[in-house]
Each structure stands twice: as structure tokens, then as C-alpha cells.
FIRO-75981 format. One record per residue (C-alpha): residue in three letters; x, y, z. Coordinates in nm, 2 decimals. Example, Ala and Ser with C-alpha at 12.3 -4.5 7.8 and 13.67 -1.06 7.14 Angstrom:
2
<r aa="ALA" xx="1.23" yy="-0.45" zz="0.78"/>
<r aa="SER" xx="1.37" yy="-0.11" zz="0.71"/>
REM end
This chain:
366
<r aa="UNK" xx="-0.32" yy="2.06" zz="-0.46"/>
<r aa="UNK" xx="-0.37" yy="2.21" zz="-0.05"/>
<r aa="UNK" xx="-0.71" yy="2.44" zz="-0.17"/>
<r aa="UNK" xx="-0.82" yy="2.22" zz="-0.36"/>
<r aa="UNK" xx="-0.81" yy="1.95" zz="-0.10"/>
<r aa="UNK" xx="-0.99" yy="2.17" zz="0.18"/>
<r aa="UNK" xx="-1.25" yy="2.23" zz="-0.09"/>
<r aa="UNK" xx="-1.25" yy="1.86" zz="-0.20"/>
<r aa="UNK" xx="-1.36" yy="1.77" zz="0.17"/>
<r aa="UNK" xx="-1.55" yy="2.04" zz="0.28"/>
<r aa="UNK" xx="-1.74" yy="1.94" zz="0.02"/>
<r aa="UNK" xx="-1.71" yy="1.50" zz="0.11"/>
<r aa="UNK" xx="-1.82" yy="1.58" zz="0.46"/>
<r aa="UNK" xx="-2.04" yy="1.82" zz="0.41"/>
<r aa="UNK" xx="-2.24" yy="1.57" zz="0.15"/>
<r aa="UNK" xx="-2.20" yy="1.27" zz="0.42"/>
<r aa="UNK" xx="-2.32" yy="1.47" zz="0.69"/>
<r aa="UNK" xx="-2.57" yy="1.58" zz="0.54"/>
<r aa="UNK" xx="-2.75" yy="1.22" zz="0.51"/>
<r aa="UNK" xx="-2.70" yy="1.14" zz="0.77"/>
<r aa="UNK" xx="-2.87" yy="1.40" zz="0.93"/>
<r aa="UNK" xx="-3.16" yy="1.46" zz="0.72"/>
<r aa="UNK" xx="-3.18" yy="1.09" zz="0.78"/>
<r aa="UNK" xx="-3.23" yy="1.14" zz="1.17"/>
<r aa="UNK" xx="-3.44" yy="1.45" zz="1.05"/>
<r aa="UNK" xx="-3.70" yy="1.30" zz="0.84"/>
<r aa="UNK" xx="-3.79" yy="0.96" zz="1.07"/>
<r aa="UNK" xx="-3.89" yy="1.26" zz="1.34"/>
<r aa="UNK" xx="-4.09" yy="1.48" zz="1.15"/>
<r aa="UNK" xx="-4.30" yy="1.14" zz="0.98"/>
<r aa="UNK" xx="-4.31" yy="1.04" zz="1.38"/>
<r aa="UNK" xx="-4.45" yy="1.37" zz="1.48"/>
<r aa="UNK" xx="-4.15" yy="1.47" zz="1.71"/>
<r aa="UNK" xx="-4.09" yy="1.82" zz="1.75"/>
<r aa="UNK" xx="-3.71" yy="1.90" zz="1.58"/>
<r aa="UNK" xx="-3.56" yy="2.24" zz="1.69"/>
<r aa="UNK" xx="-3.19" yy="2.27" zz="1.56"/>
<r aa="UNK" xx="-3.04" yy="2.11" zz="1.24"/>
<r aa="UNK" xx="-2.70" yy="2.24" zz="1.17"/>
<r aa="UNK" xx="-2.43" yy="2.06" zz="0.98"/>
<r aa="UNK" xx="-2.11" yy="2.15" zz="1.16"/>
<r aa="UNK" xx="-2.08" yy="2.20" zz="1.55"/>
<r aa="UNK" xx="-1.95" yy="2.48" zz="1.79"/>
<r aa="UNK" xx="-2.00" yy="2.83" zz="1.69"/>
<r aa="UNK" xx="-2.29" yy="2.93" zz="1.48"/>
<r aa="UNK" xx="-2.12" yy="3.06" zz="1.12"/>
<r aa="UNK" xx="-2.48" yy="3.12" zz="0.97"/>
<r aa="UNK" xx="-2.86" yy="3.04" zz="1.03"/>
<r aa="UNK" xx="-3.22" yy="3.09" zz="0.99"/>
<r aa="UNK" xx="-3.54" yy="2.97" zz="1.18"/>
<r aa="UNK" xx="-3.84" yy="2.84" zz="1.00"/>
<r aa="UNK" xx="-4.12" yy="2.68" zz="1.18"/>
<r aa="UNK" xx="-3.91" yy="2.56" zz="1.48"/>
<r aa="UNK" xx="-3.69" yy="2.50" zz="1.36"/>
<r aa="UNK" xx="-3.31" yy="2.68" zz="1.35"/>
<r aa="UNK" xx="-3.14" yy="2.57" zz="1.07"/>
<r aa="UNK" xx="-2.81" yy="2.65" zz="1.07"/>
<r aa="UNK" xx="-2.45" yy="2.56" zz="0.94"/>
<r aa="UNK" xx="-2.19" yy="2.56" zz="1.27"/>
<r aa="UNK" xx="-1.74" yy="2.62" zz="1.31"/>
<r aa="UNK" xx="-1.60" yy="2.28" zz="1.27"/>
<r aa="UNK" xx="-1.71" yy="2.06" zz="0.96"/>
<r aa="UNK" xx="-1.69" yy="1.70" zz="1.12"/>
<r aa="UNK" xx="-2.03" yy="1.65" zz="1.23"/>
<r aa="UNK" xx="-2.36" yy="1.76" zz="1.28"/>
<r aa="UNK" xx="-2.67" yy="1.68" zz="1.50"/>
<r aa="UNK" xx="-3.04" yy="1.72" zz="1.51"/>
<r aa="UNK" xx="-3.11" yy="1.86" zz="1.85"/>
<r aa="UNK" xx="-3.53" yy="1.64" zz="1.89"/>
<r aa="UNK" xx="-3.78" yy="1.83" zz="2.13"/>
<r aa="UNK" xx="-3.80" yy="1.67" zz="2.51"/>
<r aa="UNK" xx="-3.42" yy="1.46" zz="2.36"/>
<r aa="UNK" xx="-3.34" yy="1.58" zz="2.70"/>
<r aa="UNK" xx="-3.54" yy="1.43" zz="2.98"/>
<r aa="UNK" xx="-3.46" yy="1.77" zz="3.22"/>
<r aa="UNK" xx="-3.66" yy="2.02" zz="2.97"/>
<r aa="UNK" xx="-3.95" yy="2.11" zz="3.08"/>
<r aa="UNK" xx="-4.23" yy="2.05" zz="2.83"/>
<r aa="UNK" xx="-4.62" yy="2.18" zz="2.82"/>
<r aa="UNK" xx="-4.92" yy="1.84" zz="2.78"/>
<r aa="UNK" xx="-4.93" yy="1.93" zz="2.43"/>
<r aa="UNK" xx="-4.49" yy="1.92" zz="2.35"/>
<r aa="UNK" xx="-4.45" yy="1.63" zz="2.57"/>
<r aa="UNK" xx="-4.68" yy="1.40" zz="2.31"/>
<r aa="UNK" xx="-4.47" yy="1.53" zz="2.05"/>
<r aa="UNK" xx="-4.14" yy="1.51" zz="2.21"/>
<r aa="UNK" xx="-3.88" yy="1.24" zz="2.21"/>
<r aa="UNK" xx="-3.81" yy="1.09" zz="2.50"/>
<r aa="UNK" xx="-4.28" yy="0.96" zz="2.54"/>
<r aa="UNK" xx="-4.24" yy="0.82" zz="2.20"/>
<r aa="UNK" xx="-4.25" yy="0.41" zz="2.16"/>
<r aa="UNK" xx="-3.93" yy="0.25" zz="2.18"/>
<r aa="UNK" xx="-3.97" yy="0.15" zz="1.81"/>
<r aa="UNK" xx="-4.02" yy="0.50" zz="1.73"/>
<r aa="UNK" xx="-3.67" yy="0.63" zz="1.91"/>
<r aa="UNK" xx="-3.45" yy="0.32" zz="1.71"/>
<r aa="UNK" xx="-3.59" yy="0.46" zz="1.41"/>
<r aa="UNK" xx="-3.55" yy="0.81" zz="1.45"/>
<r aa="UNK" xx="-3.18" yy="0.72" zz="1.55"/>
<r aa="UNK" xx="-3.11" yy="0.42" zz="1.31"/>
<r aa="UNK" xx="-3.25" yy="0.63" zz="1.00"/>
<r aa="UNK" xx="-2.93" yy="0.87" zz="1.01"/>
<r aa="UNK" xx="-2.64" yy="0.59" zz="0.93"/>
<r aa="UNK" xx="-2.96" yy="0.41" zz="0.68"/>
<r aa="UNK" xx="-2.95" yy="0.72" zz="0.48"/>
<r aa="UNK" xx="-2.54" yy="0.66" zz="0.47"/>
<r aa="UNK" xx="-2.63" yy="0.37" zz="0.32"/>
<r aa="UNK" xx="-2.90" yy="0.48" zz="0.09"/>
<r aa="UNK" xx="-2.63" yy="0.75" zz="-0.11"/>
<r aa="UNK" xx="-2.36" yy="0.46" zz="-0.07"/>
<r aa="UNK" xx="-2.61" yy="0.29" zz="-0.29"/>
<r aa="UNK" xx="-2.76" yy="0.59" zz="-0.51"/>
<r aa="UNK" xx="-2.39" yy="0.67" zz="-0.62"/>
<r aa="UNK" xx="-2.30" yy="0.36" zz="-0.70"/>
<r aa="UNK" xx="-2.63" yy="0.25" zz="-0.90"/>
<r aa="UNK" xx="-2.54" yy="0.60" zz="-1.07"/>
<r aa="UNK" xx="-2.19" yy="0.53" zz="-1.15"/>
<r aa="UNK" xx="-2.26" yy="0.22" zz="-1.27"/>
<r aa="UNK" xx="-2.57" yy="0.39" zz="-1.46"/>
<r aa="UNK" xx="-2.26" yy="0.62" zz="-1.64"/>
<r aa="UNK" xx="-2.02" yy="0.36" zz="-1.70"/>
<r aa="UNK" xx="-1.77" yy="0.22" zz="-1.54"/>
<r aa="UNK" xx="-1.43" yy="0.07" zz="-1.66"/>
<r aa="UNK" xx="-1.45" yy="-0.27" zz="-1.66"/>
<r aa="UNK" xx="-1.09" yy="-0.54" zz="-1.76"/>
<r aa="UNK" xx="-1.15" yy="-0.76" zz="-2.02"/>
<r aa="UNK" xx="-1.03" yy="-1.12" zz="-2.02"/>
<r aa="UNK" xx="-0.73" yy="-1.04" zz="-2.18"/>
<r aa="UNK" xx="-0.43" yy="-1.24" zz="-2.10"/>
<r aa="UNK" xx="-0.13" yy="-1.00" zz="-1.98"/>
<r aa="UNK" xx="0.10" yy="-1.29" zz="-1.88"/>
<r aa="UNK" xx="0.13" yy="-1.61" zz="-1.82"/>
<r aa="UNK" xx="0.33" yy="-1.74" zz="-1.49"/>
<r aa="UNK" xx="0.60" yy="-2.02" zz="-1.56"/>
<r aa="UNK" xx="0.46" yy="-2.39" zz="-1.42"/>
<r aa="UNK" xx="0.16" yy="-2.23" zz="-1.45"/>
<r aa="UNK" xx="-0.19" yy="-2.46" zz="-1.48"/>
<r aa="UNK" xx="-0.24" yy="-2.20" zz="-1.79"/>
<r aa="UNK" xx="0.13" yy="-2.24" zz="-1.89"/>
<r aa="UNK" xx="0.15" yy="-2.61" zz="-1.88"/>
<r aa="UNK" xx="-0.24" yy="-2.61" zz="-2.13"/>
<r aa="UNK" xx="-0.03" yy="-2.40" zz="-2.38"/>
<r aa="UNK" xx="-0.16" yy="-2.07" zz="-2.29"/>
<r aa="UNK" xx="-0.01" yy="-1.74" zz="-2.37"/>
<r aa="UNK" xx="-0.01" yy="-1.37" zz="-2.33"/>
<r aa="UNK" xx="-0.24" yy="-1.19" zz="-2.54"/>
<r aa="UNK" xx="-0.50" yy="-1.49" zz="-2.60"/>
<r aa="UNK" xx="-0.86" yy="-1.32" zz="-2.48"/>
<r aa="UNK" xx="-1.07" yy="-1.54" zz="-2.27"/>
<r aa="UNK" xx="-1.43" yy="-1.60" zz="-2.42"/>
<r aa="UNK" xx="-1.57" yy="-1.85" zz="-2.24"/>
<r aa="UNK" xx="-1.48" yy="-2.08" zz="-1.92"/>
<r aa="UNK" xx="-1.72" yy="-2.42" zz="-2.01"/>
<r aa="UNK" xx="-1.95" yy="-2.36" zz="-2.24"/>
<r aa="UNK" xx="-2.04" yy="-2.02" zz="-2.07"/>
<r aa="UNK" xx="-1.94" yy="-1.68" zz="-2.16"/>
<r aa="UNK" xx="-1.67" yy="-1.44" zz="-2.02"/>
<r aa="UNK" xx="-1.58" yy="-1.14" zz="-2.11"/>
<r aa="UNK" xx="-1.46" yy="-0.95" zz="-1.70"/>
<r aa="UNK" xx="-1.12" yy="-0.99" zz="-1.57"/>
<r aa="UNK" xx="-1.29" yy="-0.97" zz="-1.19"/>
<r aa="UNK" xx="-1.63" yy="-1.25" zz="-1.36"/>
<r aa="UNK" xx="-1.35" yy="-1.51" zz="-1.46"/>
<r aa="UNK" xx="-1.18" yy="-1.48" zz="-1.11"/>
<r aa="UNK" xx="-1.48" yy="-1.56" zz="-0.93"/>
<r aa="UNK" xx="-1.57" yy="-1.88" zz="-1.20"/>
<r aa="UNK" xx="-1.24" yy="-1.98" zz="-1.11"/>
<r aa="UNK" xx="-1.27" yy="-1.93" zz="-0.77"/>
<r aa="UNK" xx="-1.61" yy="-2.06" zz="-0.68"/>
<r aa="UNK" xx="-1.46" yy="-2.34" zz="-0.89"/>
<r aa="UNK" xx="-1.24" yy="-2.52" zz="-0.62"/>
<r aa="UNK" xx="-1.01" yy="-2.66" zz="-0.83"/>
<r aa="UNK" xx="-1.19" yy="-2.85" zz="-1.07"/>
<r aa="UNK" xx="-1.11" yy="-2.95" zz="-1.44"/>
<r aa="UNK" xx="-1.23" yy="-2.67" zz="-1.64"/>
<r aa="UNK" xx="-1.23" yy="-2.59" zz="-2.03"/>
<r aa="UNK" xx="-1.12" yy="-2.22" zz="-2.15"/>
<r aa="UNK" xx="-1.18" yy="-2.08" zz="-2.45"/>
<r aa="UNK" xx="-0.97" yy="-1.86" zz="-2.58"/>
<r aa="UNK" xx="-0.97" yy="-1.62" zz="-2.93"/>
<r aa="UNK" xx="-0.54" yy="-1.63" zz="-3.03"/>
<r aa="UNK" xx="-0.61" yy="-1.35" zz="-3.34"/>
<r aa="UNK" xx="-0.88" yy="-1.45" zz="-3.46"/>
<r aa="UNK" xx="-0.85" yy="-1.85" zz="-3.45"/>
<r aa="UNK" xx="-1.08" yy="-2.00" zz="-3.13"/>
<r aa="UNK" xx="-0.88" yy="-2.26" zz="-2.92"/>
<r aa="UNK" xx="-0.96" yy="-2.47" zz="-2.55"/>
<r aa="UNK" xx="-0.74" yy="-2.56" zz="-2.35"/>
<r aa="UNK" xx="-0.80" yy="-2.85" zz="-2.02"/>
<r aa="UNK" xx="-0.66" yy="-2.76" zz="-1.70"/>
<r aa="UNK" xx="-0.73" yy="-2.81" zz="-1.37"/>
<r aa="UNK" xx="-0.68" yy="-2.48" zz="-1.14"/>
<r aa="UNK" xx="-0.41" yy="-2.47" zz="-0.82"/>
<r aa="UNK" xx="-0.41" yy="-2.35" zz="-0.51"/>
<r aa="UNK" xx="-0.10" yy="-2.11" zz="-0.43"/>
<r aa="UNK" xx="-0.04" yy="-1.91" zz="-0.14"/>
<r aa="UNK" xx="-0.10" yy="-1.56" zz="-0.17"/>
<r aa="UNK" xx="-0.22" yy="-1.29" zz="0.10"/>
<r aa="UNK" xx="-0.54" yy="-1.12" zz="0.10"/>
<r aa="UNK" xx="-0.67" yy="-0.73" zz="0.11"/>
<r aa="UNK" xx="-0.60" yy="-0.76" zz="0.52"/>
<r aa="UNK" xx="-0.23" yy="-0.88" zz="0.46"/>
<r aa="UNK" xx="-0.28" yy="-1.26" zz="0.60"/>
<r aa="UNK" xx="-0.16" yy="-1.56" zz="0.35"/>
<r aa="UNK" xx="-0.41" yy="-1.82" zz="0.24"/>
<r aa="UNK" xx="-0.50" yy="-2.06" zz="-0.01"/>
<r aa="UNK" xx="-0.62" yy="-2.02" zz="-0.33"/>
<r aa="UNK" xx="-0.70" yy="-2.12" zz="-0.71"/>
<r aa="UNK" xx="-0.56" yy="-2.01" zz="-0.97"/>
<r aa="UNK" xx="-0.45" yy="-2.12" zz="-1.34"/>
<r aa="UNK" xx="-0.20" yy="-1.85" zz="-1.33"/>
<r aa="UNK" xx="-0.23" yy="-1.56" zz="-1.56"/>
<r aa="UNK" xx="-0.25" yy="-1.25" zz="-1.49"/>
<r aa="UNK" xx="-0.44" yy="-0.90" zz="-1.75"/>
<r aa="UNK" xx="-0.33" yy="-0.77" zz="-1.95"/>
<r aa="UNK" xx="-0.55" yy="-0.41" zz="-1.77"/>
<r aa="UNK" xx="-0.71" yy="-0.36" zz="-2.15"/>
<r aa="UNK" xx="-1.04" yy="-0.21" zz="-2.03"/>
<r aa="UNK" xx="-1.40" yy="-0.05" zz="-2.15"/>
<r aa="UNK" xx="-1.65" yy="0.10" zz="-2.04"/>
<r aa="UNK" xx="-1.94" yy="-0.11" zz="-1.88"/>
<r aa="UNK" xx="-2.27" yy="0.00" zz="-1.89"/>
<r aa="UNK" xx="-2.63" yy="-0.06" zz="-1.74"/>
<r aa="UNK" xx="-2.94" yy="-0.07" zz="-1.67"/>
<r aa="UNK" xx="-3.09" yy="0.15" zz="-1.45"/>
<r aa="UNK" xx="-3.23" yy="-0.26" zz="-1.28"/>
<r aa="UNK" xx="-2.86" yy="-0.36" zz="-1.30"/>
<r aa="UNK" xx="-2.74" yy="-0.09" zz="-1.17"/>
<r aa="UNK" xx="-2.94" yy="-0.05" zz="-0.85"/>
<r aa="UNK" xx="-2.89" yy="-0.48" zz="-0.81"/>
<r aa="UNK" xx="-2.48" yy="-0.40" zz="-0.84"/>
<r aa="UNK" xx="-2.56" yy="-0.12" zz="-0.62"/>
<r aa="UNK" xx="-2.67" yy="-0.32" zz="-0.32"/>
<r aa="UNK" xx="-2.41" yy="-0.54" zz="-0.43"/>
<r aa="UNK" xx="-2.14" yy="-0.33" zz="-0.37"/>
<r aa="UNK" xx="-2.26" yy="-0.17" zz="-0.02"/>
<r aa="UNK" xx="-2.31" yy="-0.46" zz="0.06"/>
<r aa="UNK" xx="-1.97" yy="-0.56" zz="0.03"/>
<r aa="UNK" xx="-1.78" yy="-0.29" zz="0.12"/>
<r aa="UNK" xx="-1.97" yy="-0.30" zz="0.52"/>
<r aa="UNK" xx="-1.86" yy="-0.65" zz="0.50"/>
<r aa="UNK" xx="-1.50" yy="-0.53" zz="0.45"/>
<r aa="UNK" xx="-1.56" yy="-0.27" zz="0.72"/>
<r aa="UNK" xx="-1.72" yy="-0.46" zz="0.98"/>
<r aa="UNK" xx="-1.41" yy="-0.72" zz="0.94"/>
<r aa="UNK" xx="-1.13" yy="-0.48" zz="0.89"/>
<r aa="UNK" xx="-1.30" yy="-0.34" zz="1.33"/>
<r aa="UNK" xx="-1.22" yy="-0.67" zz="1.44"/>
<r aa="UNK" xx="-0.88" yy="-0.76" zz="1.26"/>
<r aa="UNK" xx="-0.76" yy="-0.42" zz="1.40"/>
<r aa="UNK" xx="-0.89" yy="-0.54" zz="1.71"/>
<r aa="UNK" xx="-0.76" yy="-0.89" zz="1.75"/>
<r aa="UNK" xx="-0.41" yy="-0.68" zz="1.56"/>
<r aa="UNK" xx="-0.39" yy="-0.90" zz="1.27"/>
<r aa="UNK" xx="-0.40" yy="-0.45" zz="1.11"/>
<r aa="UNK" xx="-0.19" yy="-0.23" zz="1.30"/>
<r aa="UNK" xx="-0.44" yy="0.11" zz="1.39"/>
<r aa="UNK" xx="-0.14" yy="0.30" zz="1.32"/>
<r aa="UNK" xx="-0.38" yy="0.23" zz="0.92"/>
<r aa="UNK" xx="-0.61" yy="0.47" zz="1.10"/>
<r aa="UNK" xx="-0.65" yy="0.80" zz="0.90"/>
<r aa="UNK" xx="-0.82" yy="1.15" zz="1.03"/>
<r aa="UNK" xx="-0.96" yy="1.46" zz="0.85"/>
<r aa="UNK" xx="-0.62" yy="1.53" zz="0.66"/>
<r aa="UNK" xx="-0.57" yy="1.20" zz="0.54"/>
<r aa="UNK" xx="-0.88" yy="1.21" zz="0.42"/>
<r aa="UNK" xx="-0.85" yy="1.52" zz="0.25"/>
<r aa="UNK" xx="-0.56" yy="1.43" zz="0.07"/>
<r aa="UNK" xx="-0.74" yy="1.16" zz="-0.05"/>
<r aa="UNK" xx="-1.01" yy="1.34" zz="-0.16"/>
<r aa="UNK" xx="-0.76" yy="1.64" zz="-0.34"/>
<r aa="UNK" xx="-0.61" yy="1.32" zz="-0.54"/>
<r aa="UNK" xx="-0.98" yy="1.19" zz="-0.64"/>
<r aa="UNK" xx="-1.07" yy="1.47" zz="-0.77"/>
<r aa="UNK" xx="-0.78" yy="1.60" zz="-0.99"/>
<r aa="UNK" xx="-0.87" yy="1.24" zz="-1.16"/>
<r aa="UNK" xx="-1.23" yy="1.26" zz="-1.20"/>
<r aa="UNK" xx="-1.60" yy="1.38" zz="-1.06"/>
<r aa="UNK" xx="-1.65" yy="1.00" zz="-1.13"/>
<r aa="UNK" xx="-1.34" yy="0.84" zz="-0.85"/>
<r aa="UNK" xx="-1.44" yy="1.12" zz="-0.66"/>
<r aa="UNK" xx="-1.80" yy="1.03" zz="-0.57"/>
<r aa="UNK" xx="-1.73" yy="0.66" zz="-0.55"/>
<r aa="UNK" xx="-1.50" yy="0.78" zz="-0.25"/>
<r aa="UNK" xx="-1.77" yy="0.97" zz="-0.08"/>
<r aa="UNK" xx="-1.93" yy="0.63" zz="-0.14"/>
<r aa="UNK" xx="-1.66" yy="0.45" zz="0.03"/>
<r aa="UNK" xx="-1.62" yy="0.69" zz="0.35"/>
<r aa="UNK" xx="-1.99" yy="0.70" zz="0.35"/>
<r aa="UNK" xx="-2.07" yy="0.32" zz="0.40"/>
<r aa="UNK" xx="-1.81" yy="0.39" zz="0.66"/>
<r aa="UNK" xx="-1.93" yy="0.61" zz="0.83"/>
<r aa="UNK" xx="-2.25" yy="0.37" zz="0.86"/>
<r aa="UNK" xx="-2.05" yy="0.07" zz="1.06"/>
<r aa="UNK" xx="-1.94" yy="0.36" zz="1.19"/>
<r aa="UNK" xx="-2.18" yy="0.54" zz="1.35"/>
<r aa="UNK" xx="-2.40" yy="0.17" zz="1.44"/>
<r aa="UNK" xx="-2.09" yy="0.04" zz="1.71"/>
<r aa="UNK" xx="-2.24" yy="0.03" zz="2.03"/>
<r aa="UNK" xx="-2.01" yy="0.29" zz="2.21"/>
<r aa="UNK" xx="-2.17" yy="0.55" zz="2.36"/>
<r aa="UNK" xx="-2.24" yy="0.88" zz="2.20"/>
<r aa="UNK" xx="-2.25" yy="0.72" zz="1.89"/>
<r aa="UNK" xx="-2.61" yy="0.62" zz="1.74"/>
<r aa="UNK" xx="-2.51" yy="0.21" zz="1.75"/>
<r aa="UNK" xx="-2.45" yy="0.30" zz="2.17"/>
<r aa="UNK" xx="-2.86" yy="0.47" zz="2.17"/>
<r aa="UNK" xx="-2.96" yy="0.18" zz="2.03"/>
<r aa="UNK" xx="-2.83" yy="-0.08" zz="2.25"/>
<r aa="UNK" xx="-3.04" yy="0.10" zz="2.51"/>
<r aa="UNK" xx="-3.32" yy="0.12" zz="2.31"/>
<r aa="UNK" xx="-3.26" yy="-0.27" zz="2.24"/>
<r aa="UNK" xx="-3.16" yy="-0.38" zz="2.66"/>
<r aa="UNK" xx="-3.51" yy="-0.18" zz="2.73"/>
<r aa="UNK" xx="-3.72" yy="-0.31" zz="2.46"/>
<r aa="UNK" xx="-3.60" yy="-0.67" zz="2.65"/>
<r aa="UNK" xx="-3.65" yy="-0.60" zz="3.02"/>
<r aa="UNK" xx="-3.95" yy="-0.33" zz="2.95"/>
<r aa="UNK" xx="-3.82" yy="-0.08" zz="3.16"/>
<r aa="UNK" xx="-3.59" yy="0.21" zz="3.01"/>
<r aa="UNK" xx="-3.24" yy="0.30" zz="3.14"/>
<r aa="UNK" xx="-3.17" yy="0.55" zz="3.42"/>
<r aa="UNK" xx="-3.08" yy="0.87" zz="3.32"/>
<r aa="UNK" xx="-2.77" yy="0.79" zz="3.59"/>
<r aa="UNK" xx="-2.62" yy="0.51" zz="3.32"/>
<r aa="UNK" xx="-2.68" yy="0.63" zz="3.03"/>
<r aa="UNK" xx="-2.47" yy="0.96" zz="3.10"/>
<r aa="UNK" xx="-2.21" yy="0.77" zz="3.31"/>
<r aa="UNK" xx="-2.23" yy="0.60" zz="3.02"/>
<r aa="UNK" xx="-2.18" yy="0.87" zz="2.76"/>
<r aa="UNK" xx="-1.92" yy="1.03" zz="2.92"/>
<r aa="UNK" xx="-1.70" yy="0.68" zz="2.86"/>
<r aa="UNK" xx="-1.79" yy="0.70" zz="2.51"/>
<r aa="UNK" xx="-1.71" yy="1.02" zz="2.49"/>
<r aa="UNK" xx="-1.39" yy="1.00" zz="2.60"/>
<r aa="UNK" xx="-1.33" yy="0.73" zz="2.43"/>
<r aa="UNK" xx="-1.43" yy="0.92" zz="2.11"/>
<r aa="UNK" xx="-1.16" yy="1.22" zz="2.18"/>
<r aa="UNK" xx="-0.92" yy="0.95" zz="2.27"/>
<r aa="UNK" xx="-0.94" yy="0.79" zz="1.90"/>
<r aa="UNK" xx="-0.93" yy="1.17" zz="1.72"/>
<r aa="UNK" xx="-0.67" yy="1.25" zz="1.92"/>
<r aa="UNK" xx="-0.47" yy="0.96" zz="1.72"/>
<r aa="UNK" xx="-0.60" yy="0.94" zz="1.45"/>
<r aa="UNK" xx="-0.48" yy="1.31" zz="1.45"/>
<r aa="UNK" xx="-0.07" yy="1.19" zz="1.52"/>
<r aa="UNK" xx="-0.13" yy="0.91" zz="1.28"/>
<r aa="UNK" xx="-0.20" yy="1.18" zz="0.99"/>
<r aa="UNK" xx="0.14" yy="1.40" zz="1.09"/>
<r aa="UNK" xx="0.37" yy="1.14" zz="1.13"/>
<r aa="UNK" xx="0.19" yy="1.03" zz="0.79"/>
<r aa="UNK" xx="0.31" yy="1.39" zz="0.64"/>
<r aa="UNK" xx="0.65" yy="1.38" zz="0.85"/>
<r aa="UNK" xx="0.73" yy="1.12" zz="0.61"/>
<r aa="UNK" xx="0.64" yy="1.22" zz="0.34"/>
<r aa="UNK" xx="0.81" yy="1.52" zz="0.43"/>
<r aa="UNK" xx="1.16" yy="1.40" zz="0.47"/>
<r aa="UNK" xx="1.10" yy="1.13" zz="0.15"/>
<r aa="UNK" xx="1.01" yy="1.46" zz="-0.05"/>
<r aa="UNK" xx="1.35" yy="1.70" zz="0.11"/>
<r aa="UNK" xx="1.58" yy="1.30" zz="0.10"/>
<r aa="UNK" xx="1.54" yy="1.30" zz="-0.29"/>
<r aa="UNK" xx="1.60" yy="1.67" zz="-0.31"/>
<r aa="UNK" xx="1.87" yy="1.63" zz="-0.15"/>
<r aa="UNK" xx="1.95" yy="1.31" zz="-0.30"/>
<r aa="UNK" xx="1.89" yy="1.43" zz="-0.71"/>
REM end
């Protein structure tokens, strides 16, 4: 299991890092900016080859990567010819494009994965009812476990997610539900009721429900390329939005920062997803790719979002932020990043210790 986790997390992070750095690389090339190094990983070089002016590297620590651009530092001495290809002498718009390309390529990777998976086919819950809550709207209307919902207000419905979406969008309006009960078509008129439940963040919310649970019967749904792409775009947008909301909830104290995970947790999940199959693994990759993109866009110095913030200030004021202020901000950002990394490592180790204790207790009480 440990071996599978290590290999899977190396593959996972390798693809995510490659997608991110190749975004910077291709946009720099397109903008005619010199690229001196393209590295997967940090630290000491493990392997590498120089092609033209660019040295392609695989480095020891597989927790990131970097693209070193010509003239990225203001302290470099360059010839007049090289100055034209220097990153620091490019217009602010080109610099924004080069920096933003990394996160954009992570979003594109997620869209590509979702599109391909949607075309291959994913299991979807049918509208077969597994249970009916007592005293619910569905129970009082006469609906039963085993009924298959085929239409709502005359519109065909065959997937549970669409059923839930339709009920929510109805905002408590009376609806006519058509079901198939062992080959017989029956219709029920009912009004969804507000039921208190908890959302994915653990907050208590009011939601309109009819009072049924799924049977967990599934069918494989395959989409044509255009539908798969549109669905992939919507899935990427939804997860991006949830990621931003999660960050805000952590800052507000709604979600505990102890839920954060680092490389160890990622390795554990990646290993488990690989055992489940290639589809769960690549879907986990898409989720992490979106998370990486969103986190990189945070306005923290040293991250892409920090650089973009500097360039936006430059656009507004018409003046470039001084090297002194940029270096100070990046030092603060670096310290914050190190603190965050230490924290998530501690959380990972704490989870490992809790799991080991639980395993010991189970073995001892057998």
C-alpha cells in the first residue's frame, strides 16, 4: 500500500506540476521571452539536458517546480540583444499573461480530464426511490420505495441530481410527480417542504425536500464531445467556486484549519483512488489541479497571485513597485508558506497517529 501511494503521488504531482510549469513556459516562448530553466521539482538536480538555451531538469524534491526566465531578476547583467527578450523589460500585460498561464493550464487540465471522463462514461444515480421518510410530502402523497420517478411537471427526469436540482429550483411550489411503479404509471401532486439539513461545510441550512432517498441504482452515462466539454466547464467552475468558499470559511472559522492536508494525506488518497481504478484517480487529479490553480492565484507574495497583484498595482498607478518592497513582500510570503507547510505536515502526522491508535485499539479488543 505504501509503495502504491508513493508511486501514485509522484505521478499525480508530476502531472500537476508539469501542467502548471508548461503554462508559464509556453506563454513565455509565445511572448518571445528567453527561458533558461524548466524544472520539475526543487533542490539538487537528478537529471537534465540542455536544448538550445533552455536546461530541462528533474530535481530531487517533487513538491513543486519552476521556470527560470531570462532577466527575471533586476540584478542580472544582460546584453542589449538579451534585454529585448528579458522578462523584466516586457510590458505589464505580457508579464501578467506569463504568470497567469500556470494556473490557467491547471484549470485547462481539469477541464480536459472532466471532458474525457464524461465521454468515457460515469456512473449516475437513477431516480429509483430507496426509501420514503415518514410524515414527509412524498409519504403523505402515497409514494413508495421502489417507485421510479420518470417526470416532474411533465418534464422527463431520469437522474437523481437533476431531480434534486428541480425540487430545489421549485422553491416550494406544488409539483406533479410521475412515477413508474412496477410497470404502472402513477401521478402524485405534492408540495416540497423546508427541511433543516447540513451543507458540505457542516452549516445548518434550510432546503426544500420531498422526503425521499435514492436506491443507489446507477447507470453509466456517456456524453458526446460538446456536451462533455460543457459539463467539464461547469464542473471546473463549481469546484473552483467551492474551493474559494472553503478558503473563506476557514478564515471565518466555520471550517477548522485542522481539516487541511499535505503531501502525506494526498499520497494516502491517491493510493486509495488508484486501487479503485483509473477514473477515480484522474478525477482526484482534476480536483487537485483546480485546488492548485486557485491557491496559486491567492494574492500572497511568492505565489503567482502575489506577482499578479504587483502587476495590477503597476497597471493602476503606472509605476512598477520597487525591488526593495517586492523582496520584502516575497520574504514575508515565503515565511507564511513555510508556516503553512509545517502546519499541514503536523496535521498529516497527527492523522497518521490517530489512525495507528485506532488500529491498535481494534486489534487489542478483538
